[in-house]
N, C-alpha and C positions, 0 to 999 in steps of 0.2 A: 619575561613577558608572559602574561596569562592569556590563554586563548579562550574567547567566549564560547561557552558550550550550550547556551540556552537554545539555539536553533537545533543542535543535535539532540538535545533532550526532548524537544517538541516532536522531532521525527520518531524517536523511539517510543514516545507516548502514543503517537498516532498509530503505530503498528501494534498496539497492545490489545487488539481484538481479533479473534479468528476470522470474522467476516472480512475485516479490512485486509488481513494477510491474504485471504483467498482472492480478493480483488487485485491486490498488487501482483500476485502470481499470474493471474489471468492477463493483466496488462503488460506483463513482461513479454508476452507473445505478440503484442500489438494493441492498438487502441480499440476500445469497446464503447458502445453506447450505454447509457444508463440502464436501458431495458435489458441488455445482456448481463450486466453486472447484477441487476436485481434478480434475474432468473438464476444466477449462480449462487447467490447467498440466501434467497428466499425472504420470507417475512414481509413486512409492510414496505411499500415504496418509500414512504417517508423515512423509515429507518435506514434504508439504503442511501437515501439522499444525505442524511445526517452523517453516515460513515464517510461518504465521499467528501463532504464538506470538511471533516476533520483532516482527511488526507490532503486536500487542497490547501487548507490553512497552514499545514505543516510544511508545504512545499514539495510533498512527495508526488502529487499529481497536478496536472493542469487539465482544464476542461474547455471545450470549444462548442458553442451552440451552432448547429447547422439545421436550418428549417425548424422543425419542432422537436429535435432531439439534441441531446448534449453528449459529446464524445469525449472520453477521458484517455489520457496517456500518461506514462511515467515521466516525471521530470528528473527523478533521481534513481536511475536504474541500478545504482550500487546497492540499494536496499535489498534487491533480490540475492546478492552475494551474502548479505547478513543472514537472511532467512535460510538460505541453503546451508550456511555454516552451522546455524543452530539446529537444523533438521538432521545434520549428519550424526552418526553414532558417536557417543561420548568419547570413545578411545581415539577416534579420528580427530576430534576437536582438541583434545589435550595431549595427544601423543602417548597416552597410556594404553596398556594392553590388559 
C-alpha cells in the first residue's frame, strides 16, 4: 500500500523560507498576532501575510480573527522537532563523529 505524501511535501515546501521558519519557531512558544510576526520577520506587511497564507494552506498554522487582529497558532507542532533536528550539529544527526 502506497502512502500519499502530497500533504507532507506541501508542509516541507511551506517551511522552505527563513522567515516562515522564524514564524514557526515563535509560534512554538504560543499564539501570536500578525503584528508580532511582522515585527519578527520585518519587510512589508503584505509579504508577512503571504508567508502566513502559505503556512495556513499547508496546514502548519491556523488563524483566528479577533476584533481587528488575526492570531495564529501551530496546527502541527511536530514541525518544530524537524527544525530542531536539522539545526543540530551534523554529527548529532547522523551519529558520525
